[in-house]
Structures are given as C-alpha cells and as structure tokens.
LOPA-725924 format. One record per residue (C-alpha): residue in three letters; x, y, z. Coordinates in steps of 0.1 Angstrom, whole numbers, plus 5000, padded with zeros to 4 digits. Example, Ala and Ser with C-alpha at 12.3 -4.5 7.8 and 13.67 -1.06 7.14 Angstrom:
BEGIN
ALA512349555078
SER513749895071
This chain:
BEGIN
MET781868835104
VAL784668655126
ALA782068565153
LEU779668415127
ALA782468235108
SER783868085141
THR780167975150
VAL779267805118
VAL782767625117
PHE781767495155
ALA778467395144
VAL779467205116
ALA782467045135
ALA779766965158
TRP777466825136
LEU780166615119
THR781466455151
ILE777966355160
THR776866195129
ASN779965995126
ALA779965855156
PRO779165485157
GLY776265485173
TRP774565785155
PRO772065515130
ARG770465385161
VAL770265755181
GLN768865905149
ALA766065615149
SER765465625183
PHE765566015191
PHE764966185156
ASP762265955139
TRP760166175115
GLU756965955112
THR757065935152
ALA757166285156
LYS753966355128
LYS752166065146
SER752566195186
LEU752266585176
PRO748566615181
ALA748566455213
LEU751666685224
LEU749767005215
ASP746766885236
GLY749166865265
LEU751167175257
TRP747467355260
LEU747067225294
ASN750367375304
VAL749367705289
ARG746067705311
VAL748367585345
LEU750767885333
VAL748668155331
VAL746468085358
CYS749568015383
GLY751368255371
ILE748768565382
LEU748168385417
ILE751768395422
LEU752168725415
VAL749568805441
ILE750568605467
GLY753968685462
LEU753569055466
ALA751169015494
VAL754168805511
ALA756869065503
ALA753969355516
VAL753469125549
ARG757369115549
THR758369495550
LEU755769605576
ARG757369765606
GLY756669745641
PRO756169495669
VAL752469475663
TRP752869315627
PHE755769075641
PRO753568745642
LEU752768805604
ARG756668895596
ALA757368575613
LEU754768385593
ALA755668515560
THR759568475568
ALA758368125577
TYR756768035544
VAL759368165524
ASP762267985542
LEU760267665537
PHE759267665504
ARG762867865489
GLY764467555503
LEU761967245497
PRO762767085462
LEU759867155438
ILE759666775431
ILE759366695468
CYS756666955472
LEU754766815442
TYR755166495461
LEU753866605494
ILE750766825481
GLY749966575451
PHE749766255474
GLY749566375508
LEU746566605504
PRO744066345492
GLY745566085517
LEU744166305544
ARG740266235529
LEU739266555539
ASN735966675524
GLY736966975499
ILE740266805494
PRO740666775455
ASN741466485439
ASP742566645401
PRO746166615399
VAL746266925376
VAL744767125407
LEU747366955431
GLY750067025409
SER748767375405
ILE749067435440
ALA752467315447
LEU753667555419
VAL752267815434
LEU753567785468
VAL756867725458
TYR757067975431
SER755268235453
ALA757968205480
TYR760668315453
VAL758868585435
ALA757768725472
GLU761968765479
VAL762068955440
PHE759169195452
ARG760669255488
ALA763969385472
GLY762069595449
ILE760269755477
GLU763469805502
SER765069945472
VAL763170265473
HIS764670525499
PRO763370605531
SER763170935525
GLN760370885497
LEU758070715519
ALA758670995547
SER758071235521
ALA754571065512
ARG753971015548
SER754471405553
LEU751971465529
GLY749371315547
LEU749270945527
THR748670645546
HIS750670345547
ALA748770205522
GLN748570475501
THR752270525503
MET752470145489
ARG750270175462
ILE751270545450
VAL754970565458
VAL756770265464
LEU755170015441
PRO755270155409
GLN759070175416
ALA759369885428
VAL757669675401
ARG760069865374
ARG763069775388
VAL762469375395
LEU760569335362
PRO763869175346
PRO764368935376
LEU760368825375
LEU760468755335
ASN763168525344
ASP761368355370
PHE758668325346
VAL760468175321
ALA761767915344
PHE758567855355
GLN757167775321
LYS759867495322
ASP758767365355
CYS754967325346
GLY755867065329
LEU756666875363
ILE752766815372
SER753166525350
VAL754466325379
LEU750966345395
GLY749466185365
ALA748366525345
VAL748566455311
ASP750466755297
ALA753266775273
VAL755566565291
ARG753266315301
ALA751966295269
ALA755266215255
GLN755565955281
ILE752565795268
GLU753365795233
SER756865685238
ALA755765385257
SER753465295226
SER755665345197
TYR759065215218
ASN760565535206
PHE761965845226
THR761266115195
PRO757866205213
TYR760566335244
VAL762266545217
VAL759266695204
ALA758066775241
GLY761366955245
LEU761167165211
LEU757667275220
PHE758767405257
VAL761767595239
VAL759167755214
LEU756967885243
ALA760168045264
VAL761768165237
PRO759768455233
SER759568515270
SER763268485271
ARG763468765242
LEU761168975263
ALA763268945297
ASP766369045272
TRP764569335259
VAL763369465296
SER766769405312
ARG768469605283
ARG766069855288
ALA766269915327
ALA769769915324
ARG769770205295
ARG767270425316
GLN769670365350
ASN772770475330
ALA770970785316
GLY769570875350
GLY765970845340
PRO762870795360
GLY762670485384
ALA766270435380
C-alpha cells in the first residue's frame, strides 16, 4: 500500500511539473497531437509489420548461427584450432563493432562492390548486419551455457559410447539451453528495438514511416506513436523473460533438474 501511494504521489508530482512548465503547450502540440497520431497510425502499423517480419526471420537465423559458433568455440583438440580461431575472431569483431557502423558498412559497402548476386534491398542488407552482430552476442551466451555443464557429465556420456555430436545433442545442449534461456530472452528484447535501425538504410519500417509522416506534417507525434508501438511489442517479451528468470531461480534454489 505504501509503495502504491508513493508511486501515485510521484506520478502526480511529475505530471504537474511537466504540464505547468512554460513550454508545455508547445511540446504538447509538437509531440502529442491526437489528430496527427490518428492520421499517421496506418503507415506506422505497416512499417511495424516489416519490423516484425525482420524480427522473426533474423531471430531464427541468429539462434542457429549463434549456436553453431558456440559449438565451434567449445571444440577441443589442436586439429580444431583454425575453426576456433576463426569463430573467436568473428565474435570479437562483431561484439566490438557498433551496430550502427555495421549497418553502414554492410548496407553501403556490399552494394558498392557491384558483384553479381549482392542484394540491393535495404531490408536484406540491414537484416544481414543485424544477424552478424547479434549472432556474436548469442554465441557467447550459448558458450557460457555449454561450458557450465560439468565435465563429469561429458565423461559419463563418452563412457557410454556416445559420440561428441550425440553428447552435445542429448546431454549438453538441453541443459545449456535451459540455463541460458533468461539471458537469451533479454537479448531478444534488445533485438526487437534494434530492428528499427534498419531505417538508416532506407527501409520503410515503423521508424522510417514515422520520419516520413513527421516530415509531411511538421510534427513529432509520429515518433511518439512509433515508440509506443515498439513498447507494446516489447512488453510481452519482457514479461516472459521475467517469468523465465523467476522460474529458473526457483528451480535452482529447490535443487531441481537442470539446476
């Protein structure tokens, strides 16, 4: 009850402070115009549908590539050193490279080569950049999960005659995925927002649609609407990530399977 009351008091105080500011009427007209919001909403929803499609397709590719890179980085033996070094270099490069720079390099650099088969579609080029960067982050999450499995379980599986591939598929990966599911979902929430960055290449997603609508109406309300749409898209994922994190914590505290 005290927490609720303090929250209400703070919200009311913040609202009164903002609405009584000298520049509030101008800000309200520029950022919170209802008619502009209604007029721009259809275009923004069309753009958001593009973001959702990019999110789904790239999300699947990121999981597959990230898991493959993580598996390569956990290979043992000198014969696998070239692959391990290549995977490590890939992770170091794309984890250190800012996403916006990667988007520019891929989006404008690849078409500039003028090679046959190189796409010119900004959606495809932006998706490639997103997959390259986020696969590096997800690979490290998967690698942490794989290396968290106790070596005795790997030794037991090999003593039963399982191959390395069978050991990974039957013993290691099921445990690793359960353990890293909360951080994976957090990365997914961040990825939902970063899908809007493909607009810098000219893709007409929700952000680019907001820019077009804002330029035609001389009003910033479309940006606010686009931001709210991304929030609505991210809230279910955020709550799912919280639920999975609490469930994993309860299982670990209870000493359940996979803890």
